[in-house]
C-alpha positions in Angstrom: 29.6 -3.4 25.1 32.1 -2.9 22.2 31.1 -1.6 18.8 31.4 -5.1 17.4 29.2 -6.5 20.1 26.6 -3.8 19.4 26.7 -4.5 15.7 26.2 -8.2 16.3 23.3 -7.6 18.7 21.7 -5.2 16.2 22.0 -7.8 13.4 20.5 -10.5 15.7 17.6 -8.3 16.6 16.9 -7.5 13.0 17.0 -11.2 12.1 14.6 -12.0 14.9 12.2 -9.2 13.9 12.2 -10.4 10.2 11.1 -13.9 11.3 8.6 -12.6 13.8 7.0 -10.1 11.4 6.6 -12.6 8.6 5.4 -15.4 10.8 2.8 -13.0 12.1 1.8 -11.9 8.6 2.9 -14.6 6.1 0.3 -13.6 3.5 2.0 -10.1 3.3 5.4 -11.9 3.1 4.1 -13.6 0.0 3.0 -10.3 -1.5 6.4 -8.8 -0.7 8.2 -11.6 -2.5 9.7 -13.0 0.6 10.2 -16.7 0.3 10.1 -19.2 3.2 6.6 -18.3 4.5 4.4 -19.5 1.6 3.1 -22.5 3.5 1.8 -20.4 6.4 -1.3 -18.3 7.2 -0.7 -16.8 10.7 -3.0 -16.6 13.7 -5.7 -13.9 13.4 -7.1 -14.5 16.9 -6.6 -12.1 19.8 -4.3 -14.6 21.5 -2.3 -14.7 18.3 -2.0 -10.9 18.3 -0.9 -11.0 22.0 1.8 -13.4 21.2 3.1 -11.2 18.4 3.1 -8.2 20.8 5.0 -10.1 23.4 7.6 -11.4 21.0 8.2 -8.1 19.1 7.9 -6.2 22.4 10.9 -8.1 23.7 12.9 -7.2 20.6 11.9 -3.5 21.1 13.1 -3.6 24.7 16.5 -5.0 23.8 16.8 -2.5 21.0 16.3 0.4 23.4 19.0 -1.1 25.7 21.7 -0.8 23.0 24.2 1.9 24.1 24.1 4.8 21.6 27.8 5.4 22.0 28.7 2.0 20.6 27.0 2.6 17.3 28.7 4.2 14.3 26.7 6.2 11.7 25.6 3.1 9.8 24.6 1.4 13.0 22.5 4.4 14.1 20.7 4.3 10.8 20.1 0.6 11.2 18.9 1.0 14.8 16.5 3.8 13.9 15.0 2.0 10.9 14.6 -1.2 13.0 13.0 0.8 15.8 10.4 2.3 13.5 9.6 -1.1 12.0 9.3 -2.7 15.4 7.1 0.1 16.8 4.9 -0.1 13.7 4.4 -3.8 14.1 3.6 -3.3 17.8 1.1 -0.6 16.9 -0.6 -2.8 14.3 -1.1 -5.8 16.6 -1.8 -3.8 19.8 -4.6 -1.8 18.3 -5.7 -4.3 15.6 -8.0 -1.8 13.9 -8.8 -4.4 11.3 -11.1 -6.2 13.7 -13.4 -3.2 13.8 -13.4 -2.8 10.1 -14.6 -5.9 8.3 -14.1 -5.1 4.7 -12.8 -6.2 1.3 -9.8 -3.9 1.4 -6.5 -5.3 0.2 -3.6 -5.3 2.7 -6.1 -4.8 5.5 -8.8 -7.4 5.5 -7.4 -10.9 6.2 -9.9 -12.7 4.2 -9.3 -10.3 1.3 -5.5 -11.1 1.6 -6.3 -14.7 1.0 -7.4 -14.0 -2.6 -4.7 -11.4 -3.1 -1.7 -13.3 -1.9 -2.1 -17.0 -2.3 -2.4 -16.9 -6.1 0.9 -14.9 -6.4 3.2 -17.4 -4.5 5.7 -18.9 -7.0 5.6 -22.7 -7.3 8.9 -23.6 -9.0 9.3 -27.0 -7.5 7.6 -29.8 -5.5 8.6 -28.3 -2.2 6.8 -25.1 -3.1 3.7 -27.1 -4.3 3.7 -28.9 -0.9 3.7 -25.6 0.8 0.8 -24.3 -1.3 -1.2 -27.4 -0.4 -0.4 -27.0 3.3 -1.6 -23.4 3.2 -4.8 -24.4 1.4 -5.4 -27.1 4.1 -5.0 -24.5 6.8 -7.5 -22.1 5.3 -10.7 -23.4 6.9 -9.3 -23.0 10.4 -7.9 -19.6 9.5 -11.2 -18.4 8.1 -13.0 -19.6 11.2 -10.6 -17.7 13.4 -11.3 -14.5 11.4 -15.0 -14.9 11.9 -14.5 -15.5 15.6 -12.3 -12.4 15.9 -15.0 -10.2 14.2 -17.7 -11.5 16.5 -15.5 -11.0 19.6 -14.7 -7.4 18.6 -18.4 -6.7 17.9 -19.3 -8.1 21.3 -16.9 -5.6 22.9 -18.6 -2.7 21.0 -15.9 -2.6 18.3 -18.4 -3.0 15.6 -17.6 -2.8 11.8 -19.1 -0.4 9.3 -22.1 -1.3 7.3 -20.3 -0.3 4.1 -17.3 -2.5 4.9 -19.4 -5.6 5.8 -21.4 -5.2 2.5 -18.1 -5.0 0.6 -16.8 -8.1 2.2 -20.0 -10.0 1.4 -19.9 -8.9 -2.2 -16.3 -10.0 -2.5 -16.9 -13.4 -0.9 -20.0 -14.0 -3.0 -18.1 -13.1 -6.1 -15.4 -15.7 -5.5 -17.9 -18.3 -4.4 -20.0 -17.9 -7.5 -17.1 -18.8 -9.8 -16.7 -22.3 -11.2 -14.2 -24.3 -9.3 -11.9 -24.4 -12.3 -11.8 -20.6 -12.2 -11.1 -20.2 -8.5 -8.1 -17.9 -8.0 -6.8 -20.1 -5.2 -6.2 -22.8 -7.9 -4.6 -20.4 -10.4 -0.8 -20.6 -9.6 1.3 -22.3 -12.4 2.5 -25.7 -11.3 5.8 -27.3 -12.3 5.5 -29.9 -15.0 4.2 -33.2 -13.8 2.1 -31.8 -10.9 -1.3 -32.6 -12.3 -2.3 -34.6 -9.3 -1.5 -31.6 -7.0 -4.0 -29.5 -8.9 -6.6 -32.2 -8.3 -5.7 -32.4 -4.7 -6.0 -28.6 -4.3 -9.3 -28.5 -6.1 -10.7 -31.1 -3.6 -9.4 -29.0 -0.6 -11.0 -25.9 -2.0 -14.3 -27.4 -2.9 -14.8 -29.6 0.2 -13.2 -27.4 2.9 -12.3 -23.9 1.9 -15.5 -22.9 0.2 -17.7 -24.1 3.1 -15.6 -22.1 5.5 -15.9 -19.0 3.3 -19.7 -19.5 3.2 -19.7 -19.7 7.0 -17.8 -16.5 7.2 -20.3 -14.9 4.9 -23.0 -16.1 7.2 -21.3 -14.5 10.2 -21.0 -11.2 8.3 -24.7 -11.3 7.4 -26.2 -12.6 10.6 -23.9 -11.3 13.4 -22.2 -8.2 12.0 -24.5 -6.5 9.6 -27.3 -5.9 12.1 -24.9 -4.1 14.6 -22.7 -2.4 12.0 -22.0 1.3 12.2 -24.0 3.4 9.8 -22.6 6.0 7.3 -22.8 8.8 9.9 -20.3 6.9 12.2 -17.7 5.4 9.8 -14.7 6.9 11.6 -12.6 4.7 13.8 -13.0 7.2 16.6 -16.5 6.0 17.1 -15.4 2.6 18.5 -13.8 1.9 21.9 -10.0 2.5 21.6 -10.5 4.1 18.2 -9.2 7.5 18.9 -5.9 6.2 20.5 -5.6 3.7 17.7 -6.0 6.3 15.0 -3.4 8.6 16.4 -1.0 5.6 16.6 -1.9 4.8 13.0 -1.1 8.4 11.9 2.3 8.2 13.4 2.8 4.7 12.0 1.9 5.6 8.5 3.5 9.0 8.3 6.6 8.4 10.5 6.1 11.8 11.9 4.7 13.4 15.1 2.1 15.4 13.1 -1.3 15.4 14.7 -4.5 14.6 12.8 -5.5 18.3 13.2 -2.2 19.5 11.7 -2.5 17.1 8.8 -6.0 18.2 8.1 -4.8 21.8 7.7 -1.9 20.8 5.5 -4.5 19.2 3.2 -6.6 22.3 3.0 -3.6 24.5 2.3 -2.3 22.1 -0.4 -5.6 22.2 -2.2 -5.7 25.9 -2.2 -2.2 26.0 -3.6 -3.2 23.8 -6.6 -5.8 26.2 -8.0 -3.3 28.4 -10.0 -1.7 25.3 -11.5 -5.1 23.9 -12.5 -5.8 27.2 -14.3 -2.4 27.3 -16.0 -2.5 23.7 -17.4 -6.2 23.8 -18.0 -5.8 26.9 -20.1 -3.3 25.1 -22.4 -5.2 21.8 -22.5 -8.8 22.8 -22.4 -8.8 26.5 -23.4 -10.2 27.6 -20.1 -8.7 28.8 -16.8 -11.9 28.4 -14.9 -11.2 25.6 -12.4 -14.8 24.4 -11.8 -15.2 24.3 -15.6 -12.0 22.3 -15.9 -13.1 19.8 -13.3 -16.5 19.4 -15.0 -14.9 18.9 -18.4 -12.5 16.3 -17.0 -15.5 14.4 -15.5 -18.0 14.5 -18.3 -16.2 14.9 -21.6 -16.6 11.4 -23.2 -13.6 12.2 -25.4 -11.4 11.9 -22.3 -12.4 8.3 -21.6 -11.0 5.0 -22.8 -13.1 2.9 -25.1 -11.5 -0.5 -24.5 -9.5 -2.3 -21.9 -6.8 -2.8 -24.4 -6.3 1.0 -24.6 -5.7 1.1 -20.9 -3.1 -1.6 -21.0 -1.4 0.1 -24.0 -1.4 3.5 -22.3 0.4 2.3 -19.2 2.7 0.1 -21.1 3.8 3.0 -23.4 4.3 5.2 -20.3 6.5 2.5 -18.7 8.5 2.2 -21.9 9.2 5.9 -22.1 10.3 6.0 -18.5 12.7 3.1 -18.9 14.2 4.7 -22.0 15.5 7.7 -19.9 15.9 6.1 -16.5 19.7 6.2 -16.7 19.7 10.0 -17.0 18.0 10.5 -13.7 19.1 7.5 -11.6 22.2 5.5 -11.0 22.3 2.2 -12.8 20.1 -0.4 -11.0 20.1 -4.0 -12.1 16.5 -4.7 -11.4 13.9 -7.2 -12.7 11.3 -6.3 -15.3 8.0 -4.7 -14.5 5.0 -6.1 -16.3 1.5 -4.8 -16.6 -1.3 -7.0 -15.3 -5.1 -6.5 -15.3 -6.8 -6.6 -11.9 -9.2 -9.5 -11.4 -12.7 -8.3 -12.4 -14.1 -9.8 -9.1 -12.0 -7.3 -7.2 -13.0 -4.3 -9.4 -15.7 -2.9 -7.1 -13.3 -2.6 -4.2 -10.0 -2.0 -6.0 -8.0 1.1 -6.4 -7.3 2.1 -10.0 -3.9 0.4 -9.7 -1.4 -1.1 -7.3 2.1 -2.5 -7.4 3.1 -6.1 -6.6 6.8 -6.5 -5.9 8.9 -9.2 -7.6 9.7 -12.4 -5.7 13.1 -12.7 -4.1 14.1 -15.7 -6.2 13.5 -13.8 -9.5 10.7 -16.2 -10.7 8.0 -13.5 -10.4 8.5 -10.0 -12.0 7.3 -6.8 -10.5 3.8 -6.0 -11.7 1.8 -2.8 -12.3 -1.7 -4.1 -11.6 -4.2 -1.9 -13.3 -8.0 -1.7 -13.3 -9.3 -2.2 -16.8 -13.0 -3.1 -16.3 -15.6 -0.7 -17.5 -13.2 1.3 -19.7 -15.7 3.9 -20.8 -15.8 5.1 -17.2 -12.0 5.3 -16.9 -10.3 8.7 -17.5 -7.6 8.4 -20.2 -5.7 11.4 -18.8 -5.1 9.7 -15.4 -3.3 6.5 -16.4 0.1 7.9 -17.3 0.5 9.4 -13.9 -0.7 6.1 -12.5 1.9 4.2 -14.5 4.8 6.5 -13.3 3.6 6.1 -9.7 3.3 2.3 -9.7 6.1 1.3 -12.1 9.1 3.6 -13.1 10.2 5.9 -11.7 7.8 4.9 -8.9 7.3 1.8 -6.8 8.9 -0.7 -9.1 12.2 1.2 -9.3 12.2 1.9 -5.6 11.1 -1.5 -4.3 13.0 -3.7 -6.9 16.2 -1.7 -6.4 15.9 -2.2 -2.7 15.8 -5.9 -3.2 19.2 -5.7 -5.0 20.9 -4.1 -2.0 22.4 -7.4 -0.8 24.3 -5.7 2.0 21.0 -4.6 3.6 19.6 -7.1 6.1 16.5 -8.9 4.8 14.1 -7.0 7.1 15.1 -3.8 5.2 15.1 -5.2 1.7 11.5 -6.2 1.6 9.4 -3.3 2.8 6.2 -1.8 1.4 3.3 -0.8 3.7 5.6 -1.0 6.8 7.1 2.4 5.9 4.3 4.0 3.8 5.4 7.6 4.1 8.6 6.8 2.2 7.2 4.2 -0.2 4.0 6.1 -1.1 5.7 9.4 -0.8 8.2 8.2 -3.4 5.4 7.0 -5.6 3.7 10.4 -5.5 7.0 12.2 -5.9 7.5 10.1 -9.1 4.3 11.5 -10.6 5.8 15.0 -10.5 9.3 13.9 -11.3 8.0 12.3 -14.5 7.1 15.8 -15.7 10.6 17.0 -15.1 11.8 13.9 -17.0 9.6 14.9 -20.0 7.5 11.7 -19.8 3.9 13.0 -20.1 2.6 12.8 -23.6 0.4 15.9 -23.4 -1.0 18.7 -21.2 -4.1 16.6 -20.8 -2.0 13.9 -19.2 -0.5 16.6 -16.9 -4.1 17.3 -15.8 -4.1 13.7 -14.6 -1.0 14.5 -12.6 -2.9 17.5 -11.0 -6.0 15.4 -10.5 -4.0 12.9 -8.4 -2.3 15.7 -6.5 -5.8 17.0 -5.6 -6.9 13.5 -4.7 -3.9 13.0 -2.3 -4.4 16.4 -0.7 -8.1 15.5 -0.2 -7.0 12.3 1.6 -5.3 14.5 4.2 -8.6 16.3 4.8 -11.2 13.4 4.6 -9.2 10.7 6.4 -8.6 12.9 9.4 -12.1 14.3 9.0 -13.7 10.9 9.3 -11.5 9.3 11.9 -10.5 12.2 14.1 -13.2 14.9 13.5 -16.3 12.7 13.2 -17.2 13.4 9.6 -19.8 11.2 8.0 -19.2 9.1 4.9 -21.4 11.5 2.9 -19.6 14.6 4.0 -16.2 13.1 3.1 -17.5 12.0 -0.3 -18.9 15.4 -1.0 -15.7 17.2 -0.1 -13.7 14.9 -2.4 -16.3 15.4 -5.2 -16.0 19.2 -4.8 -12.2 19.3 -4.9 -11.2 16.7 -7.5 -12.2 15.7 -11.1 -12.8 12.0 -10.2 -16.1 10.2 -10.7 -18.7 9.4 -8.1 -17.8 5.7 -8.3 -14.1 6.5 -7.7 -15.0 8.9 -4.9 -16.9 6.2 -3.2 -14.1 3.6 -3.7 -11.6 6.1 -2.3 -13.6 7.0 0.8 -14.4 3.4 1.6 -10.7 2.6 1.3 -9.9 5.3 3.9 -12.6 4.0 6.2 -11.2 0.5 6.0 -7.5 1.5 6.5 -7.3 4.5 8.9 -4.3 6.7 8.4 -2.6 4.9 5.5 -3.9 7.4 2.9 -2.0 10.2 4.7 1.3 8.7 3.8 1.4 9.8 0.2 1.3 13.6 0.5 3.2 13.8 3.8 6.0 11.6 2.3 6.3 13.6 -0.9 6.3 16.9 0.9 9.3 15.7 2.9 11.2 14.4 -0.1 10.6 17.7 -2.0 11.7 19.7 1.1 14.9 17.7 1.4 15.6 18.0 -2.3 15.0 21.8 -2.4 17.2 22.3 0.7 20.0 20.3 -0.8 19.7 22.2 -4.1 19.9 25.5 -2.2 22.9 24.5 -0.2 24.8 22.8 -3.1 24.0 25.2 -5.9 25.8 24.2 -9.1 27.1 21.0 -7.4 23.5 19.7 -7.0 22.7 16.6 -9.1 19.2 15.2 -9.3 20.7 11.9 -10.3 22.9 11.8 -7.2 20.1 13.0 -5.0 17.9 10.2 -6.2 20.7 7.8 -5.7 20.9 8.8 -2.0 17.2 8.7 -1.5 17.1 5.1 -2.9 20.5 4.0 -1.4 19.2 2.4 1.8 15.8 1.0 0.7 12.7 2.3 2.5 13.4 4.3 5.6 11.4 6.5 8.0 11.3 10.1 7.0 13.6 11.3 9.9 16.2 8.8 8.8 15.9 10.0 5.2 16.6 13.5 6.4 19.7 12.3 8.2 20.9 10.5 5.0 20.3 13.5 2.7 21.9 15.9 5.2 25.0 13.7 5.4 25.2 13.6 1.6 24.8 17.3 1.3 27.7 17.9 3.7 30.1 15.8 1.6 28.8 16.4 -2.0 
């Protein structure tokens, strides 16, 4: 095989993977801004998963057959990235951990993705509207298949958690309680003259979709809740195949070979290393170096809370504006779409993280969005939301993901990546929280305490995620550990813990990814000395879109040798 033949084969395999991945998970394609799949829903049955494994497995086998010697440096990068992506998809569908974890968690629960993704699909023309209606018409069968999958898993002993089932029921009941006119499935903006399409959609939702959702709620109540795992057995290791599935998830989400036990110890060591920094910043901001007192003050001082939802929106909007003002000093010029601030739907508030990022659509009709939780503002810590903004918008997810979409020379399967390579994407987001301090973006030492608070939270994730899923910790033990080692509220502790229960391994990606980015930066700085440029380093890190951590190391090392 010549090098040209190898390059063509590699391109063909990437194109096949792109189609297979998004046909398998078209709701996530919508969230990623990938067009062409907005009329689809996928097949959540076990037979559907088996078809994905067979199709993607064939791509994997062909990928492994490519002769190494025929690939140049760019080809090896492409091959390695594609191999990690393919293996991640295989892991997801082979283990299908979601079937054991009925929940309301975004990106994990298929019924939750319905409410998260369908309203975000852009409808610029009649073809898109037709696709939207097609998708709505397919929802009843899709929801029925989800219910059947949950029941089949439970019959095999792969029972869900009680806390997850109750969350799923609360979410479904919240959506079903809304007036039809306020149903989020009917919320997309239609092109002018499409009034009849809105009426058609309303009839589909009222007569077919809502009855299917009620039936799913009935399955959750009658079939799953009675057999659900209690709070002492929330880890995935308690179900058949769970231990193997968790170790696969750890590799998938961290793109490393670290074991759960190694990651657990990294979390403990990281928390210990934060104590001196807590004392230093706390001494300046709160006139005390006593760490337990600092944590108590951050938790209980009403002066550190927001008063209104508008204050939350203003805080994150101002932080984004400051970051944009100095972006050019720290990054190469990127011609990216805007990032807007959107408030998270109140129905999702009980199950939502404090914030998340939604990428722009490929056609430019939908901007990137920093989606932020603004309900119950008097229970939201004002000092945390600047760090959140830097993580989700600029210099964090928006800069990284939107810039990747502009790399027209990258194949499509590499331009639209989010959770598929979490260690890079979330590692970059967490790196951005600290980078923002170097950029002078925090407005005060109190805001820097928010940065430390999130550092502690991400370090705790390494401990409690592995604790529950690999070491058999109870939900209560995990929650108490996080309470003892962070400044967050009981409500947020519970939200965090329940998120890790629903999505095993994903929470490990943040700190593991950031540690590697920092390690590579520090090593490059040491080797280059005065020739090191943070701007150029960031340009290299962002130059190929999201990549697995081993590939990032290869790219940075190659840059260091030639800088």
